[in-house]
C-alpha positions in Angstrom: -89.9 -62.3 65.9 -87.4 -59.8 64.4 -85.3 -62.7 63.3 -88.5 -64.2 61.5 -89.2 -60.9 59.7 -85.5 -60.6 58.4 -85.5 -64.1 57.3 -88.9 -63.8 55.3 -87.7 -60.4 53.7 -84.5 -62.2 52.7 -86.4 -64.9 51.2 -88.8 -62.8 49.2 -85.8 -60.9 47.7 -84.3 -64.1 46.5 -87.5 -65.1 45.1 -88.1 -61.8 43.4 -84.9 -61.3 42.0 -84.0 -63.9 39.2 -80.3 -64.6 38.6 -78.7 -64.1 35.3 -76.7 -67.1 34.6 -75.4 -65.7 31.3 -72.1 -64.0 32.2 -70.7 -61.7 29.3 -67.9 -60.7 31.3 -66.3 -64.2 30.7 -64.0 -65.0 27.9 -66.1 -66.3 24.9 -65.9 -70.1 24.2 -65.0 -69.4 20.6 -63.3 -66.0 20.5 -63.7 -62.3 19.9 -64.0 -61.0 16.6 -64.3 -57.4 14.8 -66.4 -56.7 11.7 -67.2 -53.3 10.1 -69.8 -52.3 7.4 -69.1 -53.5 4.2 -67.2 -56.7 5.3 -66.1 -59.3 3.0 -67.0 -62.3 2.6 -70.6 -61.8 3.7 -71.7 -63.8 5.6 -68.8 -64.1 8.0 -69.1 -67.6 9.7 -67.8 -69.3 12.8 -68.1 -72.9 13.5 -69.2 -73.5 17.2 -70.8 -76.0 19.6 -74.2 -74.8 20.5 -75.7 -75.5 23.8 -75.0 -76.1 27.6 -76.4 -76.4 30.9 -77.9 -72.9 31.5 -81.5 -72.3 30.9 -81.8 -68.9 28.9 -85.2 -68.2 30.2 -83.7 -65.9 32.8 -83.5 -63.3 30.4 -86.7 -64.3 28.6 -85.2 -66.3 25.8 -85.4 -70.2 24.9 -82.9 -72.8 24.8 -80.2 -74.2 27.0 -76.8 -72.3 26.5 -73.3 -72.3 28.2 -72.6 -69.6 30.8 -69.9 -67.9 29.0 -70.8 -66.3 25.4 -70.1 -68.5 22.4 -68.7 -65.4 20.6 -68.0 -61.8 21.1 -68.3 -59.4 18.1 -67.0 -55.9 18.2 -69.1 -54.2 15.3 -68.6 -50.9 13.6 -71.6 -50.1 11.4 -75.5 -49.8 11.3 -78.0 -52.7 11.0 -76.8 -56.3 10.6 -78.3 -59.7 11.4 -76.8 -62.6 13.6 -77.8 -66.1 13.0 -77.1 -69.9 13.3 -77.4 -73.0 11.3 -77.6 -76.5 12.7 -79.2 -79.9 12.3 -80.5 -79.3 15.6 -83.2 -77.0 16.9 -81.3 -74.0 17.9 -81.6 -70.5 19.5 -79.7 -67.2 19.6 -79.4 -64.9 22.6 -77.6 -61.7 22.2 -76.5 -59.1 24.8 -76.4 -55.8 22.9 -74.0 -52.6 23.4 -76.8 -50.9 25.3 -77.2 -53.8 27.8 -80.5 -55.2 26.4 -81.2 -59.0 25.6 -82.6 -60.0 22.1 -83.3 -63.4 21.2 -84.8 -65.6 18.5 -86.0 -69.1 17.9 -87.1 -70.9 14.7 -86.7 -67.9 12.4 -85.7 -70.0 9.6 -87.0 -73.4 10.1 -85.2 -74.7 13.3 -82.6 -72.0 12.8 -82.7 -68.5 14.6 -81.8 -65.1 13.3 -81.9 -61.7 14.9 -81.5 -58.1 13.4 -79.7 -55.5 15.4 -78.1 -52.3 14.9 -75.6 -50.1 16.1 -71.8 -50.1 16.7 -70.3 -52.0 19.9 -69.9 -54.8 21.7 -72.3 -58.0 20.9 -72.1 -61.1 23.1 -73.6 -64.1 21.6 -74.8 -67.4 22.8 -76.3 -70.2 20.6 -78.5 -72.4 22.4 -80.1 -75.9 21.8 -83.9 -75.8 22.3 -84.2 -79.4 23.7 -81.0 -79.2 25.8 -77.5 -80.9 25.1 -75.2 -79.6 22.5 -74.9 -79.6 18.9 -72.4 -78.5 16.0 -73.5 -75.2 14.6 -72.5 -72.4 12.3 -72.9 -68.8 13.9 -73.0 -66.1 11.3 -73.1 -62.2 10.9 -74.5 -60.6 7.7 -75.6 -57.4 6.2 -78.0 -58.9 3.5 
């Protein structure tokens, strides 16, 4: 009886606690970059391959992404925007310096953009809504 109770409690804990597959401790797929307020040229752009095999719904976002971030931005300044452009339907998922998750889908047509604020480390994933991978451009802008 005790064994069944322990097994039932363990199973309930596994079901109630979603696993977060996005791992911001991994090295970014396309590098780490630093920008400060007033950077030039604006927007700053980075060619990437969006998408992957991880479902971003574990943090309440849409799209399929890689486990590691696509890019890490060390930001010094106030408000700015992060977005992506692609011929595919892309999404953006950002882990902010305070550990919260921000995401967007279809902000500009099928291209996503989020506006964030505050200095620190931003880990960024660009997803593909229907799965697979696609060429994309990740950008940061103060405009």
